[in-house]
N, C-alpha and C positions, 0 to 999 in steps of 0.2 A: 504494500500500500504506500509506503514512503516513496518508492520509485515513481508511482503514478502521480503523487502530489508534486514531486520534484519536476516531472515532465510538464505538468500544468503550470508550475512556477516559471519555468523557462519559456513555455509557449506564450504566456501572457506578457512576459517581459519583452520577448522578441516581437510579438505581434504589435504591441504599442510602439516600441522604439523604431521598428521598420515599417509601420503601417501595413503589416502583412495580414490582411483580413481573411485570407484562406487559412492561414495558420490558426488564427483565432477560432474560426469555425470548426476546425478539427478538434479543438479543446472543449467544444460545447455539445451537450446532448441536444438532439433536435427539439425537444420540449423541456423547458427548464423554468426556474424562477430566478431572474437576474434583477437585482435592485441597484439602480444607479444612484438613488438618493433616498434618504430616510422617509420622505413624505411623498414619494412617487410610487405609482403602481408598478408592479413587477413587469419586466419584459418577459414574455413566455415562450419565445421561439429563438432558435439560433440566428435566423435571418433578422429578427428584430434587434438583437444585440449587435450584430455586424453593422446594421444600418445606423444604429446609435453611435458606434465607434467611428464609422466613416464621417458622420456629421461632426462629432467632437474633435476628431483629429484633422479635419480639413484646414483648420487655421493654425496648426502646430508644425513647427520645424525645429531642427537641432535638438531632437528629443533624446534624453538620457533617462533610462529607467533601471532601477534595481529592485527585484522582487526576491525576497528571502522566505523560505518555508521556516516558520517558527516551531510548529508542532503539528501533529495529526493524531486524531482520536476517533476510532470507529468510522472511518470514511470522511471525517470532517478535517479539513486542513486550515490552519491558521497562518497567515502570511503578513509580512511587513513590506510595504512598497514605498519607495522614494522616487520621485521623478522631477525633472525640470525640462522646460521647453521654451521656445520663443514663440510668441503669438504673432499673427500676421501684422499687428500694429507695432511690432518690434519690442514689446514689453516681455520681460522674462517672468515666467510663472513657475512656482515650486509647489509641490504637493508631497505630503507625508501622511501615510495612513496604514490601516490594517484592514484585512478582509478575511472572510471565512468562505470556503468553498466546499460543497459536498460533491463527491464523485460517485458515479455509478460503477458497476462491475467492470466496465471497459475503460475506466479512467477519465470519463468525460464529466464536465461540470453539470450538475442538475440543480444546484442552488448556489447563489453568489450574493453576498451582501458586504458592503464596504462602509468604513467610517474614516474620514480623512479631514485634514486641515490644509489650507493652502495660503500662499501669499504671492503678491505681484510686486 
C-alpha cells in the first residue's frame, strides 16, 4: 500500500508541475469525491477534476511542486504539499498544505480533500 501512495504522490507532483493532465487522470478513479475547497461541492468524475486542473493551471508558469507522503493508514494517505508558481500577471504565488487521499485496490484516488494556506 505504501508503494501505491508513493506513486500517487509522484503523479500529483509531476502532473501539477508539468501540466500533465493525462498523468493526473491515470491517478484518478473514474468516479470519485474530489474536494477543491472546504465549502465547495465535490467533483465526482475524473474528467471533472482534469477540467478543474486545466482551468486552475492555465494562468500558472514556472511551477515548482513538492509532495511528500507523511503516512498511510488503511488505504488513507496523508500528504504535505508545497508549491510556488508565477501567475500570468507576473505575481509569485506560494501554497503550503496537507491533503488526504483514499485509494482503491488498483491505487487510484477515490477520495481527495485538501487544506492549504497561500500567499502572493
